[in-house]
Structures are given as structure tokens and as C-alpha cells.
C-alpha positions as CSV (number, residue, x, y, z in Angstrom):
1,X,-27.7,-65.3,36.9
2,X,-29.9,-65.9,33.9
3,X,-29.1,-64.7,30.4
4,X,-31.6,-62.0,30.8
5,X,-30.2,-60.7,33.9
6,X,-26.7,-60.3,32.2
7,X,-28.3,-58.3,29.4
8,X,-30.0,-56.0,31.7
9,X,-26.9,-55.5,33.9
10,X,-25.1,-54.5,30.6
11,X,-27.7,-51.9,29.6
12,X,-26.3,-49.1,31.7
13,X,-22.6,-49.7,30.7
14,X,-23.8,-49.7,27.0
15,X,-25.7,-46.4,27.5
16,X,-22.8,-45.0,29.2
17,X,-20.4,-45.8,26.2
18,X,-22.9,-44.5,23.6
19,X,-23.1,-41.2,25.7
20,X,-19.5,-40.9,25.9
21,X,-19.2,-41.5,22.1
22,X,-21.8,-38.8,21.4
23,X,-20.2,-36.4,23.6
24,X,-16.8,-37.0,21.8
25,X,-18.5,-36.5,18.4
26,X,-20.1,-33.4,19.5
27,X,-16.9,-32.2,20.9
28,X,-14.9,-32.8,17.7
29,X,-17.4,-31.1,15.5
30,X,-17.5,-28.1,17.8
31,X,-13.8,-28.1,17.8
32,X,-13.7,-28.4,14.1
33,X,-16.5,-25.4,13.9
34,X,-14.4,-23.2,16.3
35,X,-11.0,-24.0,15.8
36,X,-10.5,-26.1,12.9
37,X,-12.4,-24.6,10.1
38,X,-11.2,-22.3,7.3
39,X,-12.4,-19.0,9.0
40,X,-9.5,-16.8,10.1
41,X,-9.5,-15.8,13.6
42,X,-7.5,-12.6,14.7
43,X,-7.5,-11.7,18.4
44,X,-5.2,-9.6,20.5
45,X,-4.6,-7.5,23.8
46,X,-3.6,-3.8,23.4
47,X,-2.4,-2.6,26.7
48,X,-2.6,1.0,27.9
49,X,-4.9,2.2,24.9
50,X,-8.3,3.4,25.1
51,X,-11.1,1.8,23.3
52,X,-11.3,2.4,19.5
53,X,-10.8,0.7,16.3
54,X,-8.0,-0.9,14.3
55,X,-7.8,-1.0,10.5
56,X,-7.0,-4.1,8.5
57,X,-5.7,-3.7,5.0
58,X,-4.9,-6.4,2.4
59,X,-2.4,-6.1,-0.2
60,X,-5.0,-7.1,-3.0
61,X,-7.6,-4.6,-1.8
62,X,-7.2,-1.0,-0.9
63,X,-10.5,-1.0,1.1
64,X,-9.7,-1.2,5.0
65,X,-11.8,-3.2,7.4
66,X,-12.5,-1.9,10.8
67,X,-12.0,-4.1,14.0
68,X,-13.5,-2.4,17.3
69,X,-11.3,-2.6,20.4
70,X,-13.0,-3.0,23.7
71,X,-12.6,-0.8,27.0
72,X,-10.1,-3.5,28.1
73,X,-7.9,-3.4,25.1
74,X,-9.0,-6.8,23.6
75,X,-10.3,-7.3,20.1
76,X,-11.8,-10.3,18.4
77,X,-12.2,-10.6,14.5
78,X,-13.2,-13.8,12.9
79,X,-13.9,-13.8,8.9
80,X,-14.0,-16.1,6.1
81,X,-11.0,-16.0,3.7
82,X,-12.4,-14.8,0.4
83,X,-9.0,-13.8,-1.2
84,X,-5.9,-15.9,-1.8
85,X,-3.4,-16.1,1.0
86,X,-1.3,-13.0,1.3
87,X,0.1,-10.0,3.4
88,X,-2.1,-7.9,5.5
89,X,-1.2,-4.9,7.5
90,X,-2.9,-4.3,10.9
91,X,-2.9,-0.5,11.7
92,X,-3.2,0.7,15.2
93,X,-4.3,4.6,14.8
94,X,-3.6,5.2,18.4
95,X,0.2,4.6,18.3
96,X,0.6,5.0,14.4
97,X,1.9,1.3,14.3
98,X,1.7,-1.0,11.5
99,X,1.7,-4.8,12.2
100,X,2.5,-7.0,9.4
101,X,0.4,-10.4,9.0
102,X,0.3,-13.2,6.8
103,X,-3.2,-14.8,6.5
104,X,-4.4,-17.9,5.1
105,X,-7.4,-20.2,5.6
106,X,-7.4,-21.5,9.1
107,X,-5.0,-18.9,10.5
108,X,-5.0,-18.2,14.1
109,X,-3.2,-14.9,15.1
110,X,-3.1,-13.3,18.5
111,X,-1.3,-9.9,18.8
112,X,-0.2,-8.4,21.9
113,X,1.1,-4.9,22.2
114,X,2.0,-2.3,24.9
115,X,2.9,1.2,23.6
116,X,4.6,1.9,27.0
117,X,7.3,-0.6,25.8
118,X,9.1,2.0,23.7
119,X,10.6,0.3,20.3
120,X,9.1,-2.8,21.2
121,X,7.4,-4.5,18.2
122,X,4.0,-6.3,19.0
123,X,4.2,-9.8,19.8
124,X,2.4,-12.2,17.6
125,X,1.4,-15.8,18.4
126,X,-0.5,-18.4,16.6
127,X,-0.3,-21.2,13.7
128,X,1.2,-18.5,11.3
129,X,3.6,-16.7,13.8
130,X,6.7,-17.7,11.8
131,X,5.1,-16.5,8.4
132,X,4.0,-13.2,10.1
133,X,7.9,-12.6,11.4
134,X,9.1,-13.4,7.8
135,X,6.7,-10.9,6.3
136,X,7.7,-8.4,8.9
137,X,11.5,-8.8,8.2
138,X,10.9,-8.4,4.4
139,X,8.8,-5.3,4.8
140,X,10.7,-3.7,7.8
141,X,14.4,-5.0,7.8
142,X,15.1,-6.2,4.5
143,X,14.9,-2.9,2.6
144,X,17.2,-0.7,0.7
145,X,19.7,1.3,2.6
146,X,20.7,4.9,2.4
147,X,22.4,5.5,-1.0
148,X,25.1,7.5,0.6
149,X,26.0,4.8,3.0
150,X,26.3,2.2,0.2
151,X,28.4,4.4,-1.8
152,X,31.1,4.4,1.1
153,X,31.4,0.6,0.9
154,X,33.2,-1.7,-1.5
155,X,30.6,-4.0,-3.2
156,X,32.0,-7.3,-1.4
157,X,31.4,-5.5,1.9
158,X,27.9,-4.3,0.9
159,X,27.1,-7.8,-0.2
160,X,28.1,-9.3,2.8
161,X,25.8,-7.3,5.0
162,X,22.9,-8.2,2.4
163,X,23.6,-11.9,2.5
164,X,23.5,-11.8,6.3
165,X,20.0,-10.1,6.4
166,X,18.9,-12.7,3.5
167,X,20.1,-15.6,5.6
168,X,18.2,-14.6,8.7
169,X,15.1,-15.1,6.5
170,X,16.0,-18.3,5.0
171,X,16.5,-19.7,8.6
172,X,13.2,-18.7,9.6
173,X,11.7,-20.3,6.2
174,X,13.0,-23.7,7.3
175,X,10.7,-23.6,10.1
176,X,7.3,-23.1,8.0
177,X,5.8,-26.2,6.8
178,X,3.4,-24.5,4.5
179,X,5.2,-25.4,1.1
180,X,3.3,-22.8,-1.0
181,X,4.2,-20.2,1.2
182,X,7.9,-21.4,1.3
183,X,8.1,-21.3,-2.5
184,X,6.4,-18.1,-3.1
185,X,8.6,-16.2,-0.5
186,X,11.8,-17.8,-1.6
187,X,11.2,-16.3,-5.0
188,X,10.4,-13.0,-3.7
189,X,13.2,-13.1,-1.4
190,X,15.7,-13.8,-4.0
191,X,14.3,-11.1,-6.5
192,X,14.6,-8.5,-3.4
193,X,18.1,-9.6,-2.5
194,X,19.3,-9.0,-6.1
195,X,17.4,-5.7,-6.3
196,X,19.2,-4.6,-3.2
197,X,22.6,-5.7,-4.5
198,X,21.9,-4.0,-7.7
199,X,21.2,-0.7,-5.9
200,X,25.0,-0.7,-5.5
201,X,25.1,0.4,-9.1
202,X,22.7,3.3,-8.6
203,X,24.7,4.5,-5.4
204,X,28.0,4.3,-7.2
205,X,26.9,6.5,-10.1
206,X,25.2,8.9,-7.9
207,X,27.7,9.5,-5.3
208,X,31.2,8.2,-6.6
209,X,31.3,8.3,-10.6
210,X,28.5,9.6,-12.4
211,X,30.3,9.1,-15.7
212,X,31.8,6.0,-14.8
213,X,30.6,2.6,-13.7
214,X,31.3,-0.1,-11.1
215,X,34.5,-1.4,-11.4
216,X,34.2,-4.4,-9.3
217,X,34.5,-7.8,-11.0
218,X,32.4,-9.4,-8.4
219,X,29.6,-6.9,-9.3
220,X,29.8,-7.2,-12.9
221,X,29.3,-11.1,-12.8
222,X,26.3,-10.7,-10.7
223,X,24.8,-8.0,-13.0
224,X,25.5,-10.2,-16.0
225,X,23.6,-13.0,-14.6
226,X,20.3,-11.2,-13.9
227,X,17.6,-12.6,-15.9
228,X,15.2,-9.7,-17.0
229,X,12.5,-12.3,-18.1
230,X,11.7,-13.6,-14.6
231,X,8.4,-11.9,-13.5
232,X,9.6,-12.0,-9.7
233,X,12.4,-9.5,-10.9
234,X,9.9,-7.4,-12.5
235,X,7.6,-7.3,-9.4
236,X,10.6,-6.6,-7.3
237,X,11.6,-3.6,-9.2
238,X,14.7,-5.0,-10.3
239,X,14.0,-5.1,-13.9
240,X,13.0,-1.4,-14.0
241,X,16.2,-0.6,-12.1
242,X,18.4,-2.1,-14.7
243,X,16.5,-0.6,-17.4
244,X,16.9,2.8,-15.9
245,X,20.5,2.8,-15.0
246,X,21.4,1.3,-18.4
247,X,19.7,4.1,-20.1
248,X,21.7,6.4,-17.9
249,X,25.0,4.7,-18.7
250,X,24.1,4.9,-22.5
251,X,23.3,8.8,-21.9
252,X,19.8,8.6,-22.8
253,X,17.2,10.2,-20.7
254,X,15.4,8.1,-18.1
255,X,12.0,8.8,-19.5
256,X,8.9,6.1,-19.4
257,X,8.9,6.0,-23.5
258,X,12.6,5.2,-23.4
259,X,12.3,2.5,-20.7
260,X,9.3,1.1,-22.8
261,X,11.7,0.8,-25.9
262,X,14.5,-0.8,-23.9
263,X,11.8,-3.1,-22.4
264,X,10.8,-4.2,-25.9
265,X,14.3,-4.9,-27.1
266,X,15.6,-6.8,-24.0
267,X,12.5,-8.8,-22.7
268,X,10.5,-11.5,-24.2
269,X,8.5,-12.8,-21.4
270,X,4.8,-11.5,-22.0
271,X,3.8,-11.4,-18.3
272,X,6.9,-9.0,-17.7
273,X,6.1,-6.9,-20.9
274,X,2.5,-6.2,-19.5
275,X,3.6,-5.6,-15.9
276,X,6.4,-3.1,-16.8
277,X,4.4,-1.5,-19.6
278,X,1.5,-0.8,-17.3
279,X,3.7,0.9,-14.9
280,X,5.3,3.0,-17.5
281,X,1.9,4.2,-18.6
282,X,0.7,4.5,-15.0
283,X,3.9,6.6,-14.1
284,X,3.0,9.0,-17.3
285,X,-0.5,9.3,-16.7
286,X,0.3,10.7,-13.2
287,X,3.4,12.9,-14.3
288,X,3.4,13.7,-17.8
289,X,2.2,17.4,-18.6
290,X,2.6,16.9,-22.4
291,X,-0.2,15.7,-24.4
292,X,2.2,14.6,-27.2
293,X,4.7,12.7,-24.9
294,X,1.7,10.9,-23.2
295,X,0.1,9.9,-26.5
296,X,3.6,8.5,-27.5
297,X,3.8,6.4,-24.4
298,X,0.2,5.1,-24.8
299,X,0.6,4.0,-28.2
300,X,3.9,2.1,-27.4
301,X,2.0,0.5,-24.3
302,X,-0.8,-0.9,-26.5
303,X,1.8,-2.3,-29.0
304,X,3.5,-4.0,-25.8
305,X,0.8,-5.1,-23.6
306,X,-1.5,-8.0,-24.4
307,X,-3.5,-8.3,-21.2
308,X,-7.0,-7.6,-22.3
309,X,-8.2,-6.1,-18.7
310,X,-4.9,-3.9,-18.5
311,X,-5.5,-2.5,-21.8
312,X,-9.2,-1.7,-21.2
313,X,-8.4,-0.2,-17.7
314,X,-5.4,1.9,-18.8
315,X,-7.4,2.8,-21.9
316,X,-10.1,4.6,-19.7
317,X,-7.5,6.2,-17.5
318,X,-5.5,7.5,-20.5
319,X,-8.7,9.0,-21.9
320,X,-9.5,10.7,-18.6
321,X,-5.7,12.2,-18.4
322,X,-5.7,13.4,-21.8
323,X,-9.0,15.2,-21.3
324,X,-7.5,16.6,-18.1
325,X,-4.4,17.7,-19.7
326,X,-6.7,19.7,-22.0
327,X,-8.9,21.2,-19.5
328,X,-7.0,21.4,-16.3
329,X,-3.6,22.6,-17.0
330,X,-2.1,25.1,-14.7
331,X,-3.4,28.6,-15.0
332,X,-6.8,27.5,-16.1
333,X,-9.8,28.2,-14.1
334,X,-10.9,25.2,-12.0
335,X,-14.1,23.4,-12.5
336,X,-16.3,24.1,-9.5
337,X,-17.1,21.1,-7.0
338,X,-20.3,21.2,-5.0
339,X,-19.9,19.5,-1.5
340,X,-21.9,19.4,1.8
341,X,-20.5,19.8,5.2
342,X,-21.4,17.4,8.3
343,X,-24.8,19.1,8.8
344,X,-26.0,19.0,5.2
345,X,-25.2,22.5,4.3
346,X,-24.1,22.8,0.6
347,X,-21.2,24.9,-0.6
348,X,-18.6,24.9,-3.2
349,X,-14.8,24.9,-3.7
350,X,-15.4,28.3,-5.3
351,X,-17.0,29.7,-2.2
352,X,-13.7,29.7,-0.6
353,X,-12.2,32.0,-3.2
354,X,-9.6,34.3,-1.7
355,X,-7.5,31.2,-0.3
356,X,-5.2,28.8,-1.7
357,X,-6.9,25.5,-1.3
358,X,-5.3,22.0,-0.9
359,X,-8.0,19.4,-1.5
360,X,-7.6,15.9,-0.2
361,X,-9.8,13.6,-2.3
362,X,-10.5,10.3,-0.2
363,X,-13.0,7.8,1.2
364,X,-13.6,6.1,4.3
365,X,-12.9,2.7,2.7
366,X,-9.8,3.7,1.1
367,X,-6.5,2.3,3.0
368,X,-4.0,4.4,1.4
369,X,-6.2,7.7,1.9
370,X,-6.3,6.9,5.5
371,X,-2.7,6.3,5.9
372,X,-2.1,9.7,4.5
373,X,-4.2,11.5,7.2
374,X,-1.5,11.5,10.0
375,X,0.8,13.4,7.4
376,X,-2.2,15.7,6.7
377,X,-2.5,16.6,10.3
378,X,1.2,17.5,10.5
379,X,0.9,19.5,7.5
380,X,-1.9,21.4,9.1
381,X,0.2,22.1,12.0
382,X,3.3,23.1,10.1
383,X,1.3,25.7,8.2
384,X,-1.3,27.0,10.7
385,X,0.6,30.4,10.7
386,X,0.3,30.7,6.7
387,X,-2.4,33.2,5.5
388,X,-5.0,32.2,2.9
389,X,-4.5,28.4,3.0
390,X,-7.7,26.3,3.4
391,X,-7.2,22.5,3.4
392,X,-10.2,20.7,2.6
393,X,-11.3,17.1,3.1
394,X,-13.6,15.9,0.2
395,X,-14.8,12.4,0.8
396,X,-16.3,10.5,-2.2
397,X,-18.2,8.4,0.2
398,X,-21.8,7.6,-0.8
399,X,-22.3,6.3,2.8
400,X,-22.9,9.4,4.8
401,X,-22.6,7.5,8.1
402,X,-19.3,5.9,7.1
403,X,-18.0,9.3,6.2
404,X,-19.0,10.9,9.4
405,X,-17.5,7.9,11.4
406,X,-14.1,8.1,9.9
407,X,-13.7,11.7,9.1
408,X,-11.0,13.8,11.1
409,X,-12.6,16.4,13.2
410,X,-13.1,20.1,11.7
411,X,-10.6,22.6,13.0
412,X,-9.3,26.0,11.8
413,X,-7.8,25.6,8.4
414,X,-9.0,22.0,7.7
415,X,-12.7,21.3,7.3
416,X,-14.5,18.1,6.1
417,X,-16.8,17.8,3.3
418,X,-18.6,15.3,1.1
419,X,-18.9,15.4,-2.5
420,X,-22.5,15.5,-4.0
421,X,-23.7,12.7,-6.4
422,X,-23.0,15.2,-9.1
423,X,-19.5,16.2,-8.0
424,X,-18.5,12.5,-7.6
425,X,-19.2,12.1,-11.2
426,X,-17.5,15.4,-12.1
427,X,-14.4,14.2,-10.2
428,X,-14.1,11.2,-12.3
429,X,-15.1,12.3,-15.7
430,X,-13.8,16.0,-15.7
431,X,-10.8,15.8,-13.2
432,X,-9.9,12.2,-14.4
433,X,-9.8,10.8,-10.8
434,X,-10.0,7.1,-11.2
435,X,-7.7,6.3,-8.2
436,X,-7.5,7.7,-4.8
437,X,-6.1,9.6,-2.7
438,X,-5.6,12.6,-5.0
439,X,-4.6,15.8,-3.9
440,X,-5.2,19.2,-5.8
441,X,-4.1,22.7,-5.3
442,X,-5.9,25.6,-6.4
443,X,-4.9,29.4,-6.0
444,X,-6.8,32.0,-4.3
445,X,-8.2,33.2,-7.9
446,X,-9.9,29.9,-8.7
447,X,-7.0,29.1,-10.8
448,X,-5.4,25.6,-11.1
449,X,-1.9,25.2,-9.8
450,X,-1.6,21.4,-9.8
451,X,-4.7,18.8,-10.0
452,X,-1.8,16.0,-9.2
453,X,-0.5,17.8,-6.1
454,X,2.3,15.9,-3.9
455,X,0.8,14.0,-1.1
456,X,1.1,15.3,2.5
457,X,3.7,12.7,3.2
458,X,5.9,14.1,0.2
459,X,8.2,17.0,1.4
460,X,7.6,18.6,-2.0
461,X,4.2,19.9,-0.9
462,X,6.0,22.4,1.6
463,X,8.1,23.7,-1.2
464,X,5.0,24.1,-3.6
465,X,2.8,25.7,-0.8
466,X,5.7,28.1,0.0
467,X,5.4,29.6,-3.5
468,X,1.9,30.8,-3.2
469,X,1.3,31.6,0.6
470,X,2.5,34.4,2.8
471,X,2.6,34.0,6.6
472,X,0.2,36.3,8.4
473,X,2.6,37.9,10.6
474,X,4.7,39.3,7.6
């Protein structure tokens, strides 16, 4: 056979090899695009549920994303990761189930749930399954116990239980390869562990000896070792807890202003000073009814905080709150709010004069707002026999279709409305509503009861309503 013949013989083999290489390259590129890229792929199968939608909440964003569920109970959601890795919550409205997730670039998560299996938490598979389980345990299992139950234990006995729960999570952390996740969670876990341990002091003083303090030497050594300059202790609530109960032990009122003074005296880390002082002012903006006291808290906040964005944001909220305290105190006449119903018909809050009105200011994109809806439904059912009560869903959605898609159905005693453009501005400028949900209560004579009324998830709302309502059968 000539050399030319041998070359001709090899051509088909060479073409075949090139084809294989091309196929492999294409396959690798396709695999990278579909399975190895930075997008998050969230899938699942929900048995025994009708088609509908799921809600995905991020800890860094109050807006909820909707995920459609097919008639077969399956769902697929693929999206780019625009935020840092973090905790998300997948909410299943049909069963009021919350599924905690940890999502990062390239995360693959598959959720399987069957509501027919009572008490069974949805199963999660994927490349962040261990991380999701750790997040779940920290949010559902590693949480404070009932104070009365704690008070019945000795501190060593209580500490043993806390450490057992702590160890279960640390053992799971050993299975995680993502070092950034491990380091971050370890700091948070240690801070939460110390927070839970310090809760022993609060329980002891509440139920054992209000005037005394924990006599246990083990507890004293633990408490003396707490570092109030650690940012993770501030974020866990431990720093605030220590300051509050030290004030109580010293016989001082546990007010926001006193916490701020104690904070400035004992903490030097600016990140902690910023974090706690913002929360003290935030608490006063919601709860303080005295203009003088609020001014004092705000002044001390501006002397403590150095974060320019916090100062700017809280300054705007403070101005709105001060104005609201001047204009919207209990007994003053309400500032009327124009709104439209589902059919575009315009009305106003004052048009419902003669009824006590509980107004829910919300939006379809607001996760915390939508989490209050099941509690609002229960409130409607509990108070359905009360006379002269009107519950008003007042959306500030600019997108009418988004509002109509997500608003609960109208029913007796609970109607849905959308604020007009003018009213949306009034709610922010005149009522000082810079964050939602917000609930407001007005009496039957168009007088203000409370523009910071309790949420429907708070039992205080029932107590407040009882003072203003008379059952129809009486």
C-alpha cells in the first residue's frame, strides 16, 4: 500500500476523532452553561397541592419574588445571584410552611414536600443541602426557650441543654466545604449560644428573684467574659440584653435613652455603637409618644452614630415621626385618605364613618406584609361578630395588576383598596409611614386611636379592639 493510500485510510479515523472532540467540547460548554454556571437553580415537587405560587424572601430584601407552581406540583426557578450569599425563606402559602434556604452563586436546591405527612419538614437536596439544614436548625431549633421553663432549671442544667443543641450544628458544619460560610456561621452560632445562655439571667430575675441576681458561680464567670465590642454579639441581641438587665439590676428604667447612655459608657467599637444606637432610635420612633423624650433619644443617637447613611435615613424618619406626634396623637381628627376599590371606584377612609377602622397599609412586593395576611384573616374571623368594625386593606402598590393579583378577596368586614398617588404621598409625608407593614386604628367619629396600632400577629390588637367595639348581639 502506498503512502497516499495510508493517508486516505486514516482520514475517516481522523474525522471521527475530531467529531468526538467537538462533541465533548460542546457537551462541556453546555454542561457549564446549564449546571456549572453562577446562576441559582431552585426546583421542587409539592405533592397534594393545587397549582399556585410560592414566595421567596431574602434576608437582605423585604420584597418577595413569586415562583409559579404547575398543576403537577412542580416548580423551576432559575435566577442570577445579585446579592451576597445569605439566608432565604421559601414560603408555601397553601400550607403556611416556611422553608429556610442558604443560597450562593451556583447553588442547586431541590425541595420536596408532602403536606399529607403531618409534622414532616420538607426534604432538601442539592449542593447546599447541609448549609440549608444548618440555617433551618439555627432558625427553628436553636432558639430561646420559654422563660418560665428556664427558671425551673439550674444554670448548669440549662447550659447542658444549650450545648447539646450547639454541638449538633457544629457537627453539621464539619461537613461543609465552603469556608466563608463556616467562618460566618461559627461567629453567629457562638453569639447566639451566648445570647441563649444569658437569657438565664432574665428568666431568673423575672420568675425567681426580681431583686436578686443569679448566684451561680458558673454563670457569673460566663457573664464576665462577654465582649460587648464584638459586632456579632450586637447582631445576636446579646449586647442589648446585657445592657437592659444591667440597667434593671441598677434600678434604672429600661428606656431607649438609658440604653444609649449605657452603650456609650461601655462600648468602644464604632460598628457596635452604630448598630445599637440605630435600633434604640428605631424603637423610639415606633413606641415613643413624648416629643421631648424622642428629641432626647435622637440627639444622643446623632452623637453616637458615625454611619452617614444611617444618620441620613434615621434623620428623615425622625422628622416624619415628630410631625406625626404633633399632628396624629390620639383623639385628633384623622387626615383623610383617598383610595380606589378593585373596580376603580374612588372612596375615602372618612366615607366609612360610623365604624371603627383597622387599616392595613401594605404592598404586594413586601414580604413582611404578606406574612401578616394569615394573621389578619384569623383576626377577621375572631371579630366577625363585632359591630361597627371595618378592616381595610390599603395597598400602596403603584402597579395595579400586581395589587389585584396578590390582594386577598373582599369579604364582609374586610375590603381591599389601593391608595391613590396623592394618598401614597400623604401616607409618607403626613402619617410618617416610611416602612411597611403599618397598621392604624381610627374610631367611628373619624378620630385617631393609634397610627402605630399592634399588628394582627400581636395579641394586643384584640385587647385594643375590645375597648372600642360592642358585639352586635348585645
